[in-house]
N, C-alpha and C positions, 0 to 999 in steps of 0.2 A: 562494652555495654554494661557488663556486670559491675565494673569499677565505677562507672558513671552512675549506675543505679544506687550503689552504696553511697556515693558522694551526694546524690540527689536526696537520699533518705536523710542524711545528716543535715543537709541544708534545710530540708523541710522541718526537721526537728528544731533547728535553731530558729526558723521562721515562726514556728508555732509558740515556742517557749518564750522567746524574747528576753532571755536573761542576760545579765551583765558579765558573767564569768567568761573566760576565754573560749570554753567549748560551746556554751549556749549563748553566743553573742547575738547582736541585733540581727533582725531578719535580713536575709540577702535575697533580693529579687533575682529571678532567672536571667533578666536582661542586664543586670548590673555587673560591676567588676567582681569576679569570683563566683558569679552565678553558674549553676550546673543543671543540665538536664540529662536524659538518658543518652542522647547522641549529640544534640545541639545545645548551646553554641560551641563552635569549634575554634573561633578566632581569638579567644582569650581577651586580654586587656585591649588589644588593638580593635577588636570588633566592638567592645563596649564603649570605646571612645568616639565612634561614628555618630553622626546626627541621628536623632530618633526618627525623623521623617524618612530619611534614607533607609535606615534599618527596617522600618515598617514596610516600605515598598519592596525591599529585598525579601523579607520574610513572607509577605503576601504572595509575591511571584513564586517563591520556592514552594509554598503550600499548594498553589495551583499546579505546579509541575509534578509534585508528589501525588496529588490527586489524579493526575493523568497516568502516572505509573500504577496507582491502585486500580484504575479502570482497566489497564492492560492486563495486569495479573488476575483481576477478578474475572475477565473473560476466559482466561486459561483455567481458572478454578471452576467456573461453570461448565466448561467443556469436560473437565475430569468428572464432575458430578453426573453429567449426562451419560458418560461412558460407564460409570459405576452403576447407575440405575438401569442401564440396558441389559444387565446380566440376566440370562435366562437359565433356568434349571429344568431338568427332566426327571420325571418319576413315573413309576408304574401304577396305573390307576385300576381299581377293581371295578367290575361291572355293577351297574345299579342305576335305577331311575332312568332307564332308557339308554344309558351310556354303555358303550362297549368297553371291555377291559383292554388296556393297552397303554402306550406311551403318551404322556401328557407333558407339554412344554409350557412353562409358566415363567413370568417375570419374577425374579427373586424379591424385588422391592415392590410393595404395594404402592400404588400411585399416590394415595393420600399421605401415607407415612413419608414417602420420599419428598413430597412437596413441602411438608411441614418440618422436616429435619434437614436434609442435605440442601435442598433448594433454598429454603429460608436461611440456612447458615451461609450459603453462597452470597445471597443478596444483603445479609446483615453483618457479615464478618467484619468490615471496617469499624462499625459502631460498637460491636461487641468487644473487639480487641482494644479499642480506644478506652472503653470503660474499665477493662481489666488492667491495662497499662497505667491508667490514671491512679488507680488505687495502689498499685505496686510502687509507682514513683513516689507517692506520698507516705511511704512506710505504713500502709494499711490505714491511713487516715482518709477521710472523705475529700474528694476533689470534684468540683462542679462541672469540669469539662466533659467527662464521660457521660454522666446521666443527662446533662443538658443537651448534649449532642443526640442522644437517643430520643428525647422528647422533640427536639427540633427536627430531626430526620423524620419522625412519625408525622409531624405537622406538615412538612413539605410533601411527603409521600401521599398523605390522604387528601390534602387540599390542592396542591399545585399539580401533581402528576395526574390525578383523576380529572382535574379541570382541563388540562391540556389534551388528555385522551378523548374527552367529550367532543372537543371542537375539531380535532384532526380527522374525524371520520368524514369521508367524502359526502357531498350532498345527496340525499335520497337513500343513504345507507344507514343501518343501525347495527349495534352489537348488543346482544343480550347475554346475561349471565346464564350459563347452562346448568352448572352445578350449584343450584340455589342453596341447598343445605350447607355446603361448604362456606358460602358467603356469610350466611347468618351465624354459623358457628364461629368463624374467625372474626367477624365483626363483634360478636358478643365478647369473645375472649380479649380482643384488642381493647375494647372499652373497659372490661373488667381489670385488665392489667394496670391501667392508669388510675382507675378508681382505687384499686388495692394499694397502689403506690402512695396515693394521697392518704389513705386510711392508716397505713403503718407510720407515716411521717407526722400526722396531725392528731390521730385519735388513739390508736393502739398503744404506742409508746412514743410520745412526742420527742422529736429530735434524736431518737435512738432506734437503731435497727437491731432487734434481738436475733438470736440464732434461728429460732423457730420461724420468725417472719421471713428471713432471708431464704431459708430452706423451702418454705411454702411457695415463695416467689419462683424458685427454680422448679419445684414440682408441678406448678401449673402448666409447664410445657408438656410433660408426659400426660397430664389430664387432657389437654387440648388434643394431643395425638390420639389418645385412646377414644375420646368421644367422636372425633372425626372418623376414625377407623371403623368404629361400630356402626355409625350412621352410614358409612360407605358400604358396609355389608348388609344394610337393610334394617338395622335396629331402629325402632321408633318410627317406622315409615307410616304407620297408621296415624299417629299424632301429627306428623309433618304434613300429611295429606289433608288432615282435618283443618289445619291452619293455612292451607294453600301454599306451603313452602315446597312441598314435593308434589309434582303433577300426578294426577290419577293414573293408575297403572293401565296402560293401553293393551288391548287384545293383540295377540300375535298377528301381525299384519303381513306375514310372509305369504307370498303367492306361490302355492304349490305348483301351479302350472308353469311358473317362470323358471323353476329348476333350482338346483343346489350345486354350488361349486365344491368339488372335492377331488382328492388324489385317488389313484387306483390302489395305492397301498401306503400305510403310515411310515414305513421305513424302507429305504432302498440301500442295499449293501453293495458296495462297489469293490470287486476283487482287485488285487494288485495288477498294475499294468506291466507292459514289457519295456519300460523305459521311454515310452512315447506319450504325448498328451492324449488323454482319453476324452471322448465325447459321450456324456451321459444324457440320455433322453428321458424326460419326465413327462408323463401324460396327465393332463388336467381334464376331468370329466365334468359335464353339466348334466346332472340327472334330473329328469322331470317326469310328470305324469304321462305326457305324450310328446314325442319328439316334434310333431307338427305344430304344437302349441308354443314352442320355444321361439321367442323373438330375439332380436339383436341384444347383446349384453357384453360386458367387459369387466375385467378386474385387473388390478396391478399386482406385480409379483417382484420379489427381491430375495437375495440370499443374505443370511446372517451367520457369522461364525459362532460355534460353541467351543469345541476344543481344537478344531482345525484352524490353520493360520492362512488368511487370505494372501494370495500371491505365492504361497509356498505349497499349499495343499490343494487349493482350488482358486479359480478366478471369480472375484465378486461380479455380480450381474444383477440387472433389474430391468423391468419393462412392463408392458401392458399386453394382456391377452384379450383379443377381440373375437367374440363368437358371432357368427352370422345367423340368419334366420334358419331355425331348425338344426343348427350345428351343435353337436353334443360333446366334442372333445377337441382339444388343442394340445400341441406338443411344444415343449421348450427344451433347449439344449444347454447343458452345463459343461464347462471345461475343467477337467481334473489335471492338475500339474503332475508331471512324472516325478517320482521319488526313488532314490536308490535304496533308502531304508526308512522305515517308520516303526518305532518301537511298539506302539500300541495303536489301536483303532482311534480315528479322530472323526468328529462329527461337525456338520453344519446343517442348517435348515433352509428350506425353501418356503417362503411365506406368501400366501395369497391374502389380499385385503382390498378394501374400497370397491366392493361389488356395485355395479351400475347396470341399469336396465331391467331390474326386477329380481334376479336371482339372489340367494342368500348363501350362508354357509351352514354346514351341519353342526348344530350345537352339541352333538354327542360325540364328535370326533376331535382330534387334536387341533387346537386353535379356538374351539368354542364357536359361538354364534357370530363373532366379529371377524374371524379369519380362518384360514385352513393352513395346516403346517405339515410338511413332509420332512423327515429326518434323513439326511444322506450320510451314511456311515462308510468311511474309507478304511478298509481293513489293513492291518499291519503287514509290512513287507520287509524283505531284506534281513540281514543279520545285525545284531546290536553292535555299534562301534565300541571299541575298548578305550580305556584310558580317560583322559580329561574330557574329551568330547562326549563320551557316553555319560559321564557324571553330570556335566552341565545340561545335557539333554534331559536327563531324568529329573533334575532339580528345577530347571527353568524352561527348558525347551529351546533348542538351538534355533529353530525357525522363528520363534517369537522374538528372540534376541536380535536376530538378523533383521527382521522387519522393524523392530524398534530402532535399530541403528540407522536404517534407511529413512525412517520418518523423522528422527532427530536431526539428521542432516538436512532434510527437506524443510523443517520448520526454521532452522537457522538461515537457510537461503531465502525463505519467504520473508523473514524479518528484515532483510536487507533490500528487498525488492519494493519499488514504489508501485502502489496500486494504480491500475490503468484508469484513464479518464474516460469521460463519456464521448468526447469528440473523436472523430475518425480522421486520420490523415489520408493522403492520396493513395498510399499503398494499402489502405484497409486496416492498418494497425492503430490501436488506440494510443493516445498520447496523454500522459498525466497533465492535469492542469497546474497552474501556478500555486493555487491553494493546497493541492495535494502534495506538491513538492515541499512546500513550507511545513505542512503537517508532518510529512515524513521525516524532516530534519529533527523535529522535536520528539516524535514518538519512537523513531527507530532505536535510540539508545535503550529505552525500556524494553522494546520488543526483542532486541538482541540479547539483553541481559537475561530476561526470563526464558527466552528460547534456549539459552545455554544451561540455565539452572533447573528448568522444569522438564522432566522426561516426557516423551510423547504419551498420549493417553492410551495407546495400544499396549503399553507395557504394564503387566501386573493388574489388568482389569481397570486401569485408571487410578489406582490407589497411590502409587509413587508420585504421580503428577498432583494428585489431591493434596498430599502432605507438603510437597515442595511449594505449591502455590499458596497454601495456608500459611506457611512460614514467611513467604514473601509478603503477604498481606500484613502479617504481624510486624515485620520489620519496617515497612513503609508507614504503617499506622503509628509506630513509635516515633518516627521522624515527624509526622504530622502533629502528634501531640506536643512535642517540643516547639515546633514552629508556631503552633497556635498560641501557646503560652508566651513565646517571645513576641509575637505580633501584638497580642493584647497588652503585654507589659510595656513595650516601647511607645505605644499609642495611648496608653492609659485606658484601655477598654476592658471591662470586666470579663472574666472567662465565660460566664454564662451567655453574654451577648455574642462573643466570638463563636461560641458553640452553636447557638440556635441560628446563626446566619451563615458565616463563612464555612465552618466545618460541616454543618448539617447539609448545606448545598453541595459541598464537594463530595461527601460520602454518598449522596443520593443521586448524583448525576448519572452514574451507570444505570441505576434503576429507571430513571426518567427515559433514557434512550431505549432501553429494553422494552419498557411499557409502550412507548410510542410505536415501536416496530410491531409489537404484538397487536396493538389496537388497529393498525392499518391492515395487517396481513392475516390475523386469525379471524375465523368466522364468529367467534364468541368474545365476550368481555371478561372471561375468567382470568386470563393471564394478566390483564391490565388492572383489575380491581381486587379479585380474591387474593392475588399475590401481595398486594399492598396491605390488606387487613391481616393476612397471615404473617407478613414480615414485621408489622408493627407489634404483634403479640410476641413473636420470638425475640425481638429487640429487648423487651423488658424481662422476659423470663430467663433469657441467657445473659443478656448484657448487664442486667442488674442482679439477677439471681446468683450468678457465679461469683463475681467479685465481692458482692456484699456478703455472701456465705463465707468466703475465704476470710474477709476482714472481721466478720462477727466471730468466727471460730478462733481467729488469731487473738483478738482481745479477750475472749473468754478464757483462753489458755494462758495468756501472759499475765492477765490481771492488771491491777493498777500500777502505774509507774509515776514517777515525779513529773515526767514530761506530759503524760496524759492528764494528770490533775491540773497542771499549769495551763494546758490547752483548753480544757473544758471545765472551768470552775463551777459554773452553774449546774451542769449535769452531774459533776462529782458530788455536789451537795445534796442531791435528791435521790441518788441510787447507790447501792452497795456494789463493790467490785468495779470492773471496767466493762465497757461496751463500745460497739462501733457507733460513733456519733455522726449523724447526718442532719445537720441543721436544716430544718424544713424551709423556712423563709421564702426566698425567691424561687427555689425549685418547686415547692408545694404550690405556689401561686401559678407557675407556668403549667403545672399538671392539671390543676382545677380548670384553668382557662381553656386548656386543650380539650378536656372532657366535655365542656359545654359546647365548644365549636364542633367537636366530633359528633355529638348527638345531632346537631343541625345538619351536618354533612351527610350522615347516614339517612336522615329524614328526607333530604333532597333526592338521594339515590332511590329510596323506596318510592317516592312520588314519581320519579322518572319512570320507574318500571310500571307503575299503575296507569299513568296518564300518557306518557310518550311510548310506552310498551317496549322500552329499551333503556339500558343504563348509559350507553354511549351513542352519539349521533342523534338523529331525529331532525325536526324542523330547525331552521337556522335560528329563529328567535329564541326557542327553548334552549338550544345549545349555548348561545351566548349568555343568556340569563343565568343558567346553571353554572357555567364556568366563571362568570363574573362574581357570583355569590361565593363560590369556593375560594377564589383568589382574594376576595374581601376578607374572608375568615382568616386566611394565612397572614395577610398584611396587618389586620387588626390584632391578631395574636402576637406577632412579632413586636408591634408598637406597644401593646399593653405590657408585655414582659420587659421590654426595654425601659419603659417608664417606671415600672415597679423597681427595677434594679438601680436605675440612675437617679430617681427622684423620690418616689413615694416611700420606699422602705428605709432609706438611709439618710435623706436630707430633710425629713420632717415636714412634708407637704401637708397642707390643711386637710382635715377630714372631708370638708365640703368639696374640695377639688378632687379628692380621691373618689368619693362616691359619685360625683358628677361624671367623671370620665368613665367609670364602670357602667353607669346608666346609659351614657351615650353609646358605649360599645354594644350594650345589650339591644338598644333600639336599632342601631345600624344593622346588627346581625339579623334581627327579626324582620326588618324591612327587606333586607337582601333575600332572606329565605322566602318571605311571603310574596315578593315580587316574582321570584323565580317560579314558585308553584303556580301563581296566578297566570303567568304567561304559558306555562305548560298546559293549564286547564283550557285556556283560550285556543291554543293550537290543537288540543285534543278534541274540543267541540267542533272546530272548523274541519278537522279531519273526518269526524263522524258525519257532519253535514255533507261534506263533499263525497264521502262514500255512499251516503243515501242517495244523493243526486245521481251519482254514477250508476248505482243499482237501478234506479228508476229509469234512467236513460237506456240502460242495457235491456231492461224489460220491455220498454216501449219499442226499442229497435228490433227486438226479437218478434214482437207482435206485428210490426209493419212488414217484416220479412215473411211472415206466415200468410199475409193477406192474399198474395197472388195465387196461392195454392188452393184453388177451388173456392168454396163458399165459406166465409168467415163470419162468426157471430160478432155483431157490432159492439156488444158489451165487453168483448175482449180487447177493444181498442180504446186507448185513453181518450177522455172526453175532449181534450185539447189537441189531439194528434190524429190526423187522418192520412190515408195513403193516396198519393196522386201519381198518376202515370198510367199504369195498366189497369186501374180500377175505376168503377163508376158507382156512386152511391145511389141506392134505390130502396126507399122504405126501410131504412135501417139495416139493409143487407148489402154486402159487398160482393159484386159479381164480376168476374173477369170479362174484359172486352173480347171481341172477336176480331181477328183470329187470336187464339191463345199463343202467348209467347213463352219462350224458354225462361225460367226464373232468373238465370244468370244474365239474360239480356234485358230484363225489366229494370228500368230506372226508377228507383224509389226515392221519393223526396219526403222528408219529415217536415211537416207544416205545422207551425204554431198558430192556432186559430184564436188564441186568447185576445188578440188585438183586432180580429176581423169579425164580420157579421156571421151569424150561423148560416150554414150551407143548406139551401133548400133541397128537399128530396128530389132525386132524379137529375140534379145538376152536377156537372163535373167540379171537382175541387180545384180552385186556381192555385197554382204553385206560388208559395210565399217565401221560399228559401232555395238555396242552391241544391241541386240534386246530388244524391250519392253520399249521404253521411248524416251524422247526428249533431253537427256543429251548432245548428240553430237551436235544437232542443237543449243542449248543454248551456248555451248562452242564456236561454230563457229561464232554465232552472236556476242558474247562478244569479240572474237578476232578481228572481223571486226570493231566493235565500237571503240576499243582501237587504231586500226590502222587508224581510220578516215574514 
């Protein structure tokens, strides 16, 4: 790969210079005889002699297959990130503000910081590596494949992924963004990222990226993390509440009579056993003001390792604790594995969470207001082994290595196993379908390769797997970079069009499936929408900030060369020294067009929150309209950028044609946005009217049910609704018939008198509708609403 990189650098130098001497000869395309990439092509002259259409088909299929491999290793990469962010640390806390002194167990990674760093890196790694590799392949000259893929991926994420997530929500369900400040911050920074990108290309230093501009691009990522972290801690909450971004702080709604779940002690020390499995009993209390006031309640529990190794020090377990009426304690049993020796004490925790039925958790104990934590400490036992085993145990832990070996073997076995199908055979066992068998044939080589190369996540806290998966993504991305160039070369498709279509779709497909799964399964829309806006920000800050900073520093240090001057004569004539040249042209146009469409998309999401009361789901008409508008933005953006690249910027199209197409695109986007918002408003008004009708019907129904209970004031009964059955009207008063009946036996009929003559005093009301319900009232109210 290094040799091919050097050869590719020389080829690119020749391609840029275009000189007639033997070293700087005519440009050599990557798909032509003698063309070189980092890895592909591998067939040499034989491959170059094949028909262009055949090669295009092969390269396209190869790209799809490598995208499949990227999705496999990306899943492994995300698993390692989840393991890394699960790390918990313990500290001794001092007493204060109602809290007792003692042990506190906390997550090492702040959730906001982890989401914007590791999680965003996991979802954006292919795009970031593609941009870095693109610059390195071209000897620190600008290449359009990487940046265009970043913009194309951002467009697909914001428009297509969110559009699909809106419509996949089942009818009658909605998903709302819970962490609204995070959405507004990431949306602002994602828009700022692309506005900044256009600014440095067109305004600050046209067609040149200076060192300070590239460094600022990268430093915007720490700025995003810092602002998000401070807001997560409560900074600026007053301003956010004033603008409605943060909900008003609610009073403590904990019911003191419902009780508090807690452990009898924060730490339970388990002495060494006698070589047999130990059963440790843990008592969970529910403390309340009065035991007789405690109702039924429950909470879930599970074990989590700290320094102890599951399967070697203790057995992992989980379950649910159900408390009956007035019950104040429940017991759960943990199994401790017998050990011949343990050099030092090891710990794991028992975690209570998801309280239901009214009780809460003690905010002043370990675990805080959302959970309760007890630490189980297994004391050291036996004598220290000598020699190599003792050294390995001190450095890495023999038990941890043994567990890692078992899981490594299991993941290799799982890679070769076909996933079970949905259909059941006669013996009760599931049988894989034909499609699953075909998918297994294609996917299993990638699964087997990465199950061998990537250690299990249980080793080293997940970091070895993290590094191995990251290298795997880098390797496959290098292959995709070469294949994308070859595909565009043999079919005469510019790199920017290949990037915003094929490459952007391929790198975004894992995000699409992950967002769809989150939209269906998660109770909120955070994982579907906030992750998109955060990922779009990180794409620019890392995917452009890192390679552009490297290239800008490189040319700042190297200075002018004959090759650089020959490559950029116009820039060389107006600046002193050398710089990293990024010709704005098509890239700047695509960025500006994306910023415009991005504003419209964010406007639609804000309108959905205000009118539909949810970002995802809602009425069918609103869902379809919003999704159609977003898909229109994406298709229009791709068409505009393709037209700019293929016709308007290079083939001298008339100014009238250019302006006309832009005006048409603006009109279509405004109509799509306005139509979507209009349908949202109509659905919102209909929902308000229906809610008002339902409320009126409920009030009328409640009034009619109160009528049999003694004497009822007629003014409390709707003018168009009377009670028939056990009542007789007499001078505006409702009196029960004799003999009095039990209310449950009284047949009540809701009668609409709007179409009948007034009832004379002292006469029974004739039934006008079926007994036992409000169907007639609902029908009448609905008819009146439709008639205005």
